[in-house]
PDB file with SEQRES, HELIX, SHEET and CRYST1 records, atoms N, CA, C and O in Angstrom:
SEQRES   1 A   76  MET ALA ARG TYR MET VAL THR PHE PHE LYS ASP ILE LEU          
SEQRES   2 A   76  GLY ASP ASN GLY HIS HIS ALA GLU VAL CYS GLN HIS LEU          
SEQRES   3 A   76  LEU GLU VAL GLU ALA ALA ASN SER GLY ASP ALA THR GLU          
SEQRES   4 A   76  LEU ALA LYS ARG LYS PHE CYS GLU ILE GLU ARG LEU SER          
SEQRES   5 A   76  ASP TRP SER LEU HIS ALA ASP ARG LEU ARG VAL SER GLU          
SEQRES   6 A   76  SER GLU ARG PRO LEU GLU GLN GLN ALA PRO HIS                  
HELIX    1 AA1 SER A   34  GLU A   49  1                                  16    
HELIX    2 AA2 TRP A   54  LEU A   56  5                                   3    
SHEET    1 AA1 3 HIS A  19  ALA A  31  0                                        
SHEET    2 AA1 3 ALA A   2  LEU A  13 -1                                        
SHEET    3 AA1 3 ARG A  60  GLU A  65 -1                                        
CRYST1    1.000    1.000    1.000  90.00  90.00  90.00 P 1           1          
ATOM      1  N   MET A   1     219.550 188.553 150.171  1.00  0.00           N  
ATOM      2  CA  MET A   1     219.942 187.621 151.191  1.00  0.00           C  
ATOM      3  C   MET A   1     219.025 187.817 152.405  1.00  0.00           C  
ATOM      4  O   MET A   1     218.582 188.923 152.715  1.00  0.00           O  
ATOM      5  N   ALA A   2     218.774 186.734 153.046  1.00  0.00           N  
ATOM      6  CA  ALA A   2     217.967 186.740 154.265  1.00  0.00           C  
ATOM      7  C   ALA A   2     218.842 186.293 155.464  1.00  0.00           C  
ATOM      8  O   ALA A   2     219.896 185.681 155.291  1.00  0.00           O  
ATOM      9  N   ARG A   3     218.386 186.607 156.626  1.00  0.00           N  
ATOM     10  CA  ARG A   3     219.069 186.172 157.855  1.00  0.00           C  
ATOM     11  C   ARG A   3     218.344 184.945 158.402  1.00  0.00           C  
ATOM     12  O   ARG A   3     217.115 184.874 158.417  1.00  0.00           O  
ATOM     13  N   TYR A   4     219.141 183.994 158.845  1.00  0.00           N  
ATOM     14  CA  TYR A   4     218.593 182.787 159.431  1.00  0.00           C  
ATOM     15  C   TYR A   4     219.259 182.532 160.784  1.00  0.00           C  
ATOM     16  O   TYR A   4     220.446 182.799 160.969  1.00  0.00           O  
ATOM     17  N   MET A   5     218.483 182.019 161.705  1.00  0.00           N  
ATOM     18  CA  MET A   5     218.977 181.542 162.980  1.00  0.00           C  
ATOM     19  C   MET A   5     219.087 180.023 162.903  1.00  0.00           C  
ATOM     20  O   MET A   5     218.100 179.346 162.613  1.00  0.00           O  
ATOM     21  N   VAL A   6     220.268 179.484 163.158  1.00  0.00           N  
ATOM     22  CA  VAL A   6     220.476 178.048 163.086  1.00  0.00           C  
ATOM     23  C   VAL A   6     220.886 177.572 164.501  1.00  0.00           C  
ATOM     24  O   VAL A   6     221.897 178.017 165.045  1.00  0.00           O  
ATOM     25  N   THR A   7     220.107 176.691 165.061  1.00  0.00           N  
ATOM     26  CA  THR A   7     220.310 176.218 166.420  1.00  0.00           C  
ATOM     27  C   THR A   7     220.706 174.756 166.366  1.00  0.00           C  
ATOM     28  O   THR A   7     220.036 173.949 165.721  1.00  0.00           O  
ATOM     29  N   PHE A   8     221.797 174.412 167.045  1.00  0.00           N  
ATOM     30  CA  PHE A   8     222.309 173.034 167.100  1.00  0.00           C  
ATOM     31  C   PHE A   8     221.898 172.441 168.453  1.00  0.00           C  
ATOM     32  O   PHE A   8     222.125 173.056 169.495  1.00  0.00           O  
ATOM     33  N   PHE A   9     221.293 171.244 168.437  1.00  0.00           N  
ATOM     34  CA  PHE A   9     220.803 170.609 169.643  1.00  0.00           C  
ATOM     35  C   PHE A   9     221.457 169.262 169.886  1.00  0.00           C  
ATOM     36  O   PHE A   9     221.830 168.553 168.952  1.00  0.00           O  
ATOM     37  N   LYS A  10     221.590 168.923 171.166  1.00  0.00           N  
ATOM     38  CA  LYS A  10     222.089 167.629 171.587  1.00  0.00           C  
ATOM     39  C   LYS A  10     221.091 167.036 172.544  1.00  0.00           C  
ATOM     40  O   LYS A  10     220.612 167.742 173.432  1.00  0.00           O  
ATOM     41  N   ASP A  11     220.751 165.763 172.405  1.00  0.00           N  
ATOM     42  CA  ASP A  11     219.880 165.062 173.326  1.00  0.00           C  
ATOM     43  C   ASP A  11     220.716 164.435 174.425  1.00  0.00           C  
ATOM     44  O   ASP A  11     221.720 163.778 174.149  1.00  0.00           O  
ATOM     45  N   ILE A  12     220.306 164.635 175.667  1.00  0.00           N  
ATOM     46  CA  ILE A  12     221.015 164.052 176.774  1.00  0.00           C  
ATOM     47  C   ILE A  12     220.018 163.339 177.710  1.00  0.00           C  
ATOM     48  O   ILE A  12     218.816 163.601 177.672  1.00  0.00           O  
ATOM     49  N   LEU A  13     220.537 162.454 178.532  1.00  0.00           N  
ATOM     50  CA  LEU A  13     219.744 161.798 179.542  1.00  0.00           C  
ATOM     51  C   LEU A  13     220.181 162.347 180.881  1.00  0.00           C  
ATOM     52  O   LEU A  13     221.336 162.188 181.278  1.00  0.00           O  
ATOM     53  N   GLY A  14     219.255 163.000 181.587  1.00  0.00           N  
ATOM     54  CA  GLY A  14     219.603 163.630 182.853  1.00  0.00           C  
ATOM     55  C   GLY A  14     219.726 162.602 183.979  1.00  0.00           C  
ATOM     56  O   GLY A  14     219.412 161.423 183.813  1.00  0.00           O  
ATOM     57  N   ASP A  15     220.191 163.089 185.123  1.00  0.00           N  
ATOM     58  CA  ASP A  15     220.353 162.250 186.302  1.00  0.00           C  
ATOM     59  C   ASP A  15     219.056 161.641 186.754  1.00  0.00           C  
ATOM     60  O   ASP A  15     219.038 160.577 187.372  1.00  0.00           O  
ATOM     61  N   ASN A  16     217.922 162.344 186.434  1.00  0.00           N  
ATOM     62  CA  ASN A  16     216.603 161.855 186.832  1.00  0.00           C  
ATOM     63  C   ASN A  16     216.041 160.834 185.848  1.00  0.00           C  
ATOM     64  O   ASN A  16     214.924 160.347 186.028  1.00  0.00           O  
ATOM     65  N   GLY A  17     216.792 160.516 184.833  1.00  0.00           N  
ATOM     66  CA  GLY A  17     216.329 159.543 183.823  1.00  0.00           C  
ATOM     67  C   GLY A  17     215.493 160.119 182.709  1.00  0.00           C  
ATOM     68  O   GLY A  17     215.044 159.381 181.833  1.00  0.00           O  
ATOM     69  N   HIS A  18     215.275 161.394 182.720  1.00  0.00           N  
ATOM     70  CA  HIS A  18     214.454 162.036 181.682  1.00  0.00           C  
ATOM     71  C   HIS A  18     215.373 162.580 180.567  1.00  0.00           C  
ATOM     72  O   HIS A  18     216.488 163.044 180.803  1.00  0.00           O  
ATOM     73  N   HIS A  19     214.839 162.491 179.359  1.00  0.00           N  
ATOM     74  CA  HIS A  19     215.597 163.042 178.222  1.00  0.00           C  
ATOM     75  C   HIS A  19     215.435 164.543 178.221  1.00  0.00           C  
ATOM     76  O   HIS A  19     214.388 165.074 178.592  1.00  0.00           O  
ATOM     77  N   ALA A  20     216.467 165.207 177.805  1.00  0.00           N  
ATOM     78  CA  ALA A  20     216.443 166.673 177.690  1.00  0.00           C  
ATOM     79  C   ALA A  20     217.143 167.082 176.394  1.00  0.00           C  
ATOM     80  O   ALA A  20     218.045 166.400 175.905  1.00  0.00           O  
ATOM     81  N   GLU A  21     216.708 168.188 175.870  1.00  0.00           N  
ATOM     82  CA  GLU A  21     217.296 168.753 174.670  1.00  0.00           C  
ATOM     83  C   GLU A  21     218.134 169.966 175.074  1.00  0.00           C  
ATOM     84  O   GLU A  21     217.626 170.886 175.715  1.00  0.00           O  
ATOM     85  N   VAL A  22     219.401 169.969 174.705  1.00  0.00           N  
ATOM     86  CA  VAL A  22     220.305 171.030 175.106  1.00  0.00           C  
ATOM     87  C   VAL A  22     220.770 171.768 173.857  1.00  0.00           C  
ATOM     88  O   VAL A  22     221.166 171.152 172.868  1.00  0.00           O  
ATOM     89  N   CYS A  23     220.716 173.098 173.916  1.00  0.00           N  
ATOM     90  CA  CYS A  23     221.236 173.902 172.827  1.00  0.00           C  
ATOM     91  C   CYS A  23     222.754 173.923 172.898  1.00  0.00           C  
ATOM     92  O   CYS A  23     223.329 174.379 173.886  1.00  0.00           O  
ATOM     93  N   GLN A  24     223.391 173.437 171.864  1.00  0.00           N  
ATOM     94  CA  GLN A  24     224.850 173.418 171.812  1.00  0.00           C  
ATOM     95  C   GLN A  24     225.447 174.742 171.263  1.00  0.00           C  
ATOM     96  O   GLN A  24     226.521 175.193 171.661  1.00  0.00           O  
ATOM     97  N   HIS A  25     224.688 175.316 170.340  1.00  0.00           N  
ATOM     98  CA  HIS A  25     225.170 176.572 169.728  1.00  0.00           C  
ATOM     99  C   HIS A  25     224.052 177.196 168.926  1.00  0.00           C  
ATOM    100  O   HIS A  25     223.183 176.508 168.391  1.00  0.00           O  
ATOM    101  N   LEU A  26     224.091 178.531 168.852  1.00  0.00           N  
ATOM    102  CA  LEU A  26     223.122 179.280 168.048  1.00  0.00           C  
ATOM    103  C   LEU A  26     223.919 180.221 167.158  1.00  0.00           C  
ATOM    104  O   LEU A  26     224.721 181.022 167.637  1.00  0.00           O  
ATOM    105  N   LEU A  27     223.682 180.110 165.852  1.00  0.00           N  
ATOM    106  CA  LEU A  27     224.373 180.977 164.888  1.00  0.00           C  
ATOM    107  C   LEU A  27     223.372 181.756 164.051  1.00  0.00           C  
ATOM    108  O   LEU A  27     222.311 181.247 163.690  1.00  0.00           O  
ATOM    109  N   GLU A  28     223.725 182.986 163.751  1.00  0.00           N  
ATOM    110  CA  GLU A  28     222.934 183.777 162.840  1.00  0.00           C  
ATOM    111  C   GLU A  28     223.765 183.929 161.550  1.00  0.00           C  
ATOM    112  O   GLU A  28     224.907 184.387 161.587  1.00  0.00           O  
ATOM    113  N   VAL A  29     223.171 183.540 160.420  1.00  0.00           N  
ATOM    114  CA  VAL A  29     223.886 183.604 159.155  1.00  0.00           C  
ATOM    115  C   VAL A  29     223.037 184.280 158.100  1.00  0.00           C  
ATOM    116  O   VAL A  29     221.810 184.296 158.199  1.00  0.00           O  
ATOM    117  N   GLU A  30     223.672 184.827 157.109  1.00  0.00           N  
ATOM    118  CA  GLU A  30     222.990 185.401 155.927  1.00  0.00           C  
ATOM    119  C   GLU A  30     223.167 184.417 154.796  1.00  0.00           C  
ATOM    120  O   GLU A  30     224.270 183.939 154.529  1.00  0.00           O  
ATOM    121  N   ALA A  31     222.044 184.119 154.125  1.00  0.00           N  
ATOM    122  CA  ALA A  31     222.094 183.172 153.016  1.00  0.00           C  
ATOM    123  C   ALA A  31     220.897 183.420 152.072  1.00  0.00           C  
ATOM    124  O   ALA A  31     219.923 184.087 152.420  1.00  0.00           O  
ATOM    125  N   ALA A  32     221.021 182.860 150.890  1.00  0.00           N  
ATOM    126  CA  ALA A  32     219.969 183.020 149.876  1.00  0.00           C  
ATOM    127  C   ALA A  32     218.705 182.220 150.245  1.00  0.00           C  
ATOM    128  O   ALA A  32     217.591 182.613 149.899  1.00  0.00           O  
ATOM    129  N   ASN A  33     218.895 181.096 150.949  1.00  0.00           N  
ATOM    130  CA  ASN A  33     217.740 180.257 151.336  1.00  0.00           C  
ATOM    131  C   ASN A  33     218.123 179.424 152.543  1.00  0.00           C  
ATOM    132  O   ASN A  33     219.265 179.476 153.001  1.00  0.00           O  
ATOM    133  N   SER A  34     217.169 178.652 153.063  1.00  0.00           N  
ATOM    134  CA  SER A  34     217.409 177.896 154.284  1.00  0.00           C  
ATOM    135  C   SER A  34     218.410 176.770 154.066  1.00  0.00           C  
ATOM    136  O   SER A  34     219.157 176.424 154.981  1.00  0.00           O  
ATOM    137  N   GLY A  35     218.433 176.201 152.885  1.00  0.00           N  
ATOM    138  CA  GLY A  35     219.408 175.140 152.577  1.00  0.00           C  
ATOM    139  C   GLY A  35     220.836 175.663 152.631  1.00  0.00           C  
ATOM    140  O   GLY A  35     221.721 175.032 153.208  1.00  0.00           O  
ATOM    141  N   ASP A  36     221.047 176.826 152.022  1.00  0.00           N  
ATOM    142  CA  ASP A  36     222.375 177.463 152.055  1.00  0.00           C  
ATOM    143  C   ASP A  36     222.719 177.864 153.500  1.00  0.00           C  
ATOM    144  O   ASP A  36     223.865 177.729 153.928  1.00  0.00           O  
ATOM    145  N   ALA A  37     221.737 178.348 154.231  1.00  0.00           N  
ATOM    146  CA  ALA A  37     221.981 178.741 155.649  1.00  0.00           C  
ATOM    147  C   ALA A  37     222.411 177.522 156.461  1.00  0.00           C  
ATOM    148  O   ALA A  37     223.304 177.613 157.304  1.00  0.00           O  
ATOM    149  N   THR A  38     221.779 176.397 156.207  1.00  0.00           N  
ATOM    150  CA  THR A  38     222.125 175.161 156.931  1.00  0.00           C  
ATOM    151  C   THR A  38     223.565 174.766 156.685  1.00  0.00           C  
ATOM    152  O   THR A  38     224.288 174.459 157.633  1.00  0.00           O  
ATOM    153  N   GLU A  39     224.004 174.768 155.417  1.00  0.00           N  
ATOM    154  CA  GLU A  39     225.349 174.363 155.075  1.00  0.00           C  
ATOM    155  C   GLU A  39     226.378 175.351 155.626  1.00  0.00           C  
ATOM    156  O   GLU A  39     227.422 174.946 156.137  1.00  0.00           O  
ATOM    157  N   LEU A  40     226.084 176.628 155.523  1.00  0.00           N  
ATOM    158  CA  LEU A  40     226.989 177.647 156.069  1.00  0.00           C  
ATOM    159  C   LEU A  40     227.142 177.511 157.577  1.00  0.00           C  
ATOM    160  O   LEU A  40     228.249 177.584 158.109  1.00  0.00           O  
ATOM    161  N   ALA A  41     226.036 177.316 158.248  1.00  0.00           N  
ATOM    162  CA  ALA A  41     226.067 177.178 159.707  1.00  0.00           C  
ATOM    163  C   ALA A  41     226.828 175.919 160.126  1.00  0.00           C  
ATOM    164  O   ALA A  41     227.561 175.942 161.115  1.00  0.00           O  
ATOM    165  N   LYS A  42     226.665 174.843 159.399  1.00  0.00           N  
ATOM    166  CA  LYS A  42     227.417 173.593 159.697  1.00  0.00           C  
ATOM    167  C   LYS A  42     228.914 173.879 159.629  1.00  0.00           C  
ATOM    168  O   LYS A  42     229.668 173.491 160.521  1.00  0.00           O  
ATOM    169  N   ARG A  43     229.338 174.563 158.562  1.00  0.00           N  
ATOM    170  CA  ARG A  43     230.755 174.861 158.397  1.00  0.00           C  
ATOM    171  C   ARG A  43     231.268 175.736 159.547  1.00  0.00           C  
ATOM    172  O   ARG A  43     232.327 175.478 160.119  1.00  0.00           O  
ATOM    173  N   LYS A  44     230.493 176.773 159.870  1.00  0.00           N  
ATOM    174  CA  LYS A  44     230.898 177.697 160.946  1.00  0.00           C  
ATOM    175  C   LYS A  44     230.954 176.961 162.301  1.00  0.00           C  
ATOM    176  O   LYS A  44     231.873 177.177 163.091  1.00  0.00           O  
ATOM    177  N   PHE A  45     229.978 176.104 162.555  1.00  0.00           N  
ATOM    178  CA  PHE A  45     229.957 175.338 163.795  1.00  0.00           C  
ATOM    179  C   PHE A  45     231.188 174.469 163.904  1.00  0.00           C  
ATOM    180  O   PHE A  45     231.796 174.378 164.971  1.00  0.00           O  
ATOM    181  N   CYS A  46     231.560 173.833 162.815  1.00  0.00           N  
ATOM    182  CA  CYS A  46     232.759 172.975 162.800  1.00  0.00           C  
ATOM    183  C   CYS A  46     234.031 173.795 163.055  1.00  0.00           C  
ATOM    184  O   CYS A  46     234.935 173.342 163.757  1.00  0.00           O  
ATOM    185  N   GLU A  47     234.096 174.988 162.488  1.00  0.00           N  
ATOM    186  CA  GLU A  47     235.251 175.862 162.718  1.00  0.00           C  
ATOM    187  C   GLU A  47     235.321 176.294 164.187  1.00  0.00           C  
ATOM    188  O   GLU A  47     236.387 176.235 164.799  1.00  0.00           O  
ATOM    189  N   ILE A  48     234.209 176.718 164.743  1.00  0.00           N  
ATOM    190  CA  ILE A  48     234.167 177.190 166.104  1.00  0.00           C  
ATOM    191  C   ILE A  48     234.539 176.077 167.088  1.00  0.00           C  
ATOM    192  O   ILE A  48     235.321 176.284 168.016  1.00  0.00           O  
ATOM    193  N   GLU A  49     233.970 174.909 166.869  1.00  0.00           N  
ATOM    194  CA  GLU A  49     234.182 173.760 167.790  1.00  0.00           C  
ATOM    195  C   GLU A  49     235.408 172.907 167.397  1.00  0.00           C  
ATOM    196  O   GLU A  49     235.746 171.935 168.074  1.00  0.00           O  
ATOM    197  N   ARG A  50     236.049 173.288 166.308  1.00  0.00           N  
ATOM    198  CA  ARG A  50     237.226 172.541 165.811  1.00  0.00           C  
ATOM    199  C   ARG A  50     236.884 171.073 165.568  1.00  0.00           C  
ATOM    200  O   ARG A  50     237.541 170.169 166.086  1.00  0.00           O  
ATOM    201  N   LEU A  51     235.853 170.862 164.777  1.00  0.00           N  
ATOM    202  CA  LEU A  51     235.337 169.549 164.474  1.00  0.00           C  
ATOM    203  C   LEU A  51     235.455 169.233 162.984  1.00  0.00           C  
ATOM    204  O   LEU A  51     235.517 170.140 162.154  1.00  0.00           O  
ATOM    205  N   SER A  52     235.484 167.967 162.657  1.00  0.00           N  
ATOM    206  CA  SER A  52     235.455 167.569 161.231  1.00  0.00           C  
ATOM    207  C   SER A  52     234.022 167.352 160.758  1.00  0.00           C  
ATOM    208  O   SER A  52     233.742 167.393 159.560  1.00  0.00           O  
ATOM    209  N   ASP A  53     233.112 167.119 161.712  1.00  0.00           N  
ATOM    210  CA  ASP A  53     231.710 166.910 161.380  1.00  0.00           C  
ATOM    211  C   ASP A  53     230.836 167.455 162.491  1.00  0.00           C  
ATOM    212  O   ASP A  53     231.046 167.125 163.658  1.00  0.00           O  
ATOM    213  N   TRP A  54     229.863 168.281 162.153  1.00  0.00           N  
ATOM    214  CA  TRP A  54     229.024 168.953 163.147  1.00  0.00           C  
ATOM    215  C   TRP A  54     228.266 167.974 164.048  1.00  0.00           C  
ATOM    216  O   TRP A  54     227.959 168.286 165.198  1.00  0.00           O  
ATOM    217  N   SER A  55     227.970 166.784 163.506  1.00  0.00           N  
ATOM    218  CA  SER A  55     227.169 165.797 164.254  1.00  0.00           C  
ATOM    219  C   SER A  55     227.943 165.135 165.413  1.00  0.00           C  
ATOM    220  O   SER A  55     227.365 164.358 166.173  1.00  0.00           O  
ATOM    221  N   LEU A  56     229.226 165.437 165.549  1.00  0.00           N  
ATOM    222  CA  LEU A  56     229.976 164.957 166.670  1.00  0.00           C  
ATOM    223  C   LEU A  56     229.553 165.653 167.976  1.00  0.00           C  
ATOM    224  O   LEU A  56     229.683 165.077 169.056  1.00  0.00           O  
ATOM    225  N   HIS A  57     229.055 166.876 167.875  1.00  0.00           N  
ATOM    226  CA  HIS A  57     228.603 167.634 169.071  1.00  0.00           C  
ATOM    227  C   HIS A  57     227.147 167.974 169.094  1.00  0.00           C  
ATOM    228  O   HIS A  57     226.677 168.580 170.058  1.00  0.00           O  
ATOM    229  N   ALA A  58     226.405 167.607 168.064  1.00  0.00           N  
ATOM    230  CA  ALA A  58     224.972 167.904 167.987  1.00  0.00           C  
ATOM    231  C   ALA A  58     224.229 166.750 167.312  1.00  0.00           C  
ATOM    232  O   ALA A  58     224.767 166.062 166.444  1.00  0.00           O  
ATOM    233  N   ASP A  59     222.999 166.564 167.730  1.00  0.00           N  
ATOM    234  CA  ASP A  59     222.166 165.504 167.117  1.00  0.00           C  
ATOM    235  C   ASP A  59     221.315 166.040 165.979  1.00  0.00           C  
ATOM    236  O   ASP A  59     220.964 165.302 165.058  1.00  0.00           O  
ATOM    237  N   ARG A  60     220.992 167.295 166.038  1.00  0.00           N  
ATOM    238  CA  ARG A  60     220.138 167.865 164.968  1.00  0.00           C  
ATOM    239  C   ARG A  60     220.263 169.384 165.037  1.00  0.00           C  
ATOM    240  O   ARG A  60     220.845 169.942 165.967  1.00  0.00           O  
ATOM    241  N   LEU A  61     219.707 170.017 164.042  1.00  0.00           N  
ATOM    242  CA  LEU A  61     219.686 171.453 164.011  1.00  0.00           C  
ATOM    243  C   LEU A  61     218.340 171.967 163.525  1.00  0.00           C  
ATOM    244  O   LEU A  61     217.589 171.249 162.866  1.00  0.00           O  
ATOM    245  N   ARG A  62     218.047 173.202 163.853  1.00  0.00           N  
ATOM    246  CA  ARG A  62     216.795 173.822 163.436  1.00  0.00           C  
ATOM    247  C   ARG A  62     217.141 175.153 162.755  1.00  0.00           C  
ATOM    248  O   ARG A  62     217.949 175.921 163.277  1.00  0.00           O  
ATOM    249  N   VAL A  63     216.553 175.422 161.625  1.00  0.00           N  
ATOM    250  CA  VAL A  63     216.768 176.657 160.858  1.00  0.00           C  
ATOM    251  C   VAL A  63     215.470 177.448 160.861  1.00  0.00           C  
ATOM    252  O   VAL A  63     214.407 176.920 160.534  1.00  0.00           O  
ATOM    253  N   SER A  64     215.567 178.707 161.231  1.00  0.00           N  
ATOM    254  CA  SER A  64     214.384 179.594 161.162  1.00  0.00           C  
ATOM    255  C   SER A  64     214.812 180.945 160.650  1.00  0.00           C  
ATOM    256  O   SER A  64     215.914 181.420 160.927  1.00  0.00           O  
ATOM    257  N   GLU A  65     213.941 181.539 159.914  1.00  0.00           N  
ATOM    258  CA  GLU A  65     214.253 182.890 159.383  1.00  0.00           C  
ATOM    259  C   GLU A  65     214.252 183.871 160.516  1.00  0.00           C  
ATOM    260  O   GLU A  65     213.344 183.873 161.348  1.00  0.00           O  
ATOM    261  N   SER A  66     215.256 184.702 160.555  1.00  0.00           N  
ATOM    262  CA  SER A  66     215.391 185.695 161.624  1.00  0.00           C  
ATOM    263  C   SER A  66     214.377 186.788 161.454  1.00  0.00           C  
ATOM    264  O   SER A  66     214.095 187.228 160.339  1.00  0.00           O  
ATOM    265  N   GLU A  67     213.834 187.220 162.555  1.00  0.00           N  
ATOM    266  CA  GLU A  67     212.870 188.339 162.519  1.00  0.00           C  
ATOM    267  C   GLU A  67     213.575 189.669 162.478  1.00  0.00           C  
ATOM    268  O   GLU A  67     212.956 190.699 162.208  1.00  0.00           O  
ATOM    269  N   ARG A  68     214.870 189.658 162.744  1.00  0.00           N  
ATOM    270  CA  ARG A  68     215.638 190.896 162.730  1.00  0.00           C  
ATOM    271  C   ARG A  68     215.911 191.303 161.284  1.00  0.00           C  
ATOM    272  O   ARG A  68     216.424 190.481 160.523  1.00  0.00           O  
ATOM    273  N   PRO A  69     215.602 192.499 160.878  1.00  0.00           N  
ATOM    274  CA  PRO A  69     215.888 192.924 159.502  1.00  0.00           C  
ATOM    275  C   PRO A  69     217.339 193.056 159.200  1.00  0.00           C  
ATOM    276  O   PRO A  69     218.156 193.294 160.090  1.00  0.00           O  
ATOM    277  N   LEU A  70     217.674 192.898 157.913  1.00  0.00           N  
ATOM    278  CA  LEU A  70     219.060 193.138 157.511  1.00  0.00           C  
ATOM    279  C   LEU A  70     219.417 194.576 157.722  1.00  0.00           C  
ATOM    280  O   LEU A  70     218.600 195.470 157.500  1.00  0.00           O  
ATOM    281  N   GLU A  71     220.638 194.806 158.150  1.00  0.00           N  
ATOM    282  CA  GLU A  71     221.129 196.174 158.384  1.00  0.00           C  
ATOM    283  C   GLU A  71     221.402 196.827 157.035  1.00  0.00           C  
ATOM    284  O   GLU A  71     221.978 196.224 156.129  1.00  0.00           O  
ATOM    285  N   GLN A  72     220.974 198.065 156.934  1.00  0.00           N  
ATOM    286  CA  GLN A  72     221.188 198.834 155.703  1.00  0.00           C  
ATOM    287  C   GLN A  72     222.565 199.489 155.767  1.00  0.00           C  
ATOM    288  O   GLN A  72     222.922 200.097 156.776  1.00  0.00           O  
ATOM    289  N   GLN A  73     223.314 199.369 154.716  1.00  0.00           N  
ATOM    290  CA  GLN A  73     224.608 200.024 154.672  1.00  0.00           C  
ATOM    291  C   GLN A  73     224.434 201.427 154.106  1.00  0.00           C  
ATOM    292  O   GLN A  73     223.679 201.642 153.157  1.00  0.00           O  
ATOM    293  N   ALA A  74     225.142 202.371 154.703  1.00  0.00           N  
ATOM    294  CA  ALA A  74     225.064 203.747 154.213  1.00  0.00           C  
ATOM    295  C   ALA A  74     225.829 203.876 152.930  1.00  0.00           C  
ATOM    296  O   ALA A  74     226.883 203.256 152.789  1.00  0.00           O  
ATOM    297  N   PRO A  75     225.344 204.663 151.974  1.00  0.00           N  
ATOM    298  CA  PRO A  75     226.063 204.866 150.713  1.00  0.00           C  
ATOM    299  C   PRO A  75     227.360 205.634 150.984  1.00  0.00           C  
ATOM    300  O   PRO A  75     227.438 206.485 151.870  1.00  0.00           O  
ATOM    301  N   HIS A  76     228.380 205.291 150.174  1.00  0.00           N  
ATOM    302  CA  HIS A  76     229.686 205.941 150.344  1.00  0.00           C  
ATOM    303  C   HIS A  76     229.781 207.167 149.504  1.00  0.00           C  
ATOM    304  O   HIS A  76     230.809 207.846 149.517  1.00  0.00           O  
TER     305      HIS A  76                                                      
END                                                                             
């Protein structure tokens, strides 16, 4: 399993008339691949925000592999 950072973004129009991209949420998930990471993050985002669909609070998301290594578990 690899670690992925999944960032949810919302586009807004500021008071100055310029478009801005706002980070709605950042999740770190463990998954076999980026597709699985995307789906897991969408589910978690919906749970956290109490939504039926992630796109109600975000316009898009970005998935990137985390540079932080997986933590090793000590043998029992």
